[in-house]
N, C-alpha and C positions, 0 to 999 in steps of 0.2 A: 902950347902946341896941341892940336886936336888929334885924338886917337883915330887911326884909320885901320880898317880890317885888312887882313892879308889878301882877301879877294879884290878889294879896291886897289891895293898897291900893285898887284900884278897886271892891272890894266884890263882884267876881265871882270865882267859884271856878274851878279848873282845868277842871271839866266844861263851863263856858260857853265857855272858850277852845277846847276840843276840838270842841264843837258848831259854833262859828263857823268853825273850820278845815274841818270836814266839809262845811258848807254852801257855803263858798267853793270847795272842790274839786269839789263837785257842779255848781256853776254853771259853772266852767271846763270840765268835761266836757261839759255840755250845749251850750255854745258851740262846742266843737270838733266835736261831732256834727252840729250844724246847719250849720256852715261846710263840713264834709266832705261832707254830703249835698248841699248846694248845688253844690259843685264836681263831685261825681259825676254829678248829674242834669243839670248844665249843660254836660257835655262835648259835643264835636262828634261826629257819626256816625263810625264807624271808618274809612270810606274817606277822609273829609276829614282826619281826624287823622293818618293815615299819610302823606298827601300835603299837607303844610301850606303848602308854598311856592306862590307865585302861578303860576310856570311849570308846576309839576306839576298844579295844579288846572285850568289852562287846557288842558293836554294831555289830562287826563282828560275834560274837557267835550267836547273835539274828538272823542275816541274815542267818546263816547256819541252825538254827532251823527252820526258815520259809521255807527254801528250802526243808528240809526233811519233 
């Protein structure tokens, strides 16, 4: 009895396997783009990102009040 691969036994050729793989990779790429975009646009303003600790933010707020 000759050995047959799982792809041949399911009735789908190697082209179908390649197409499914490409679609899967495209979906993963789209998910990464969406998540990356959400992270990029959801960032804090630069002044708050540089001073992320509570004491640093409160000192910055006090400086702003002193200027006003």
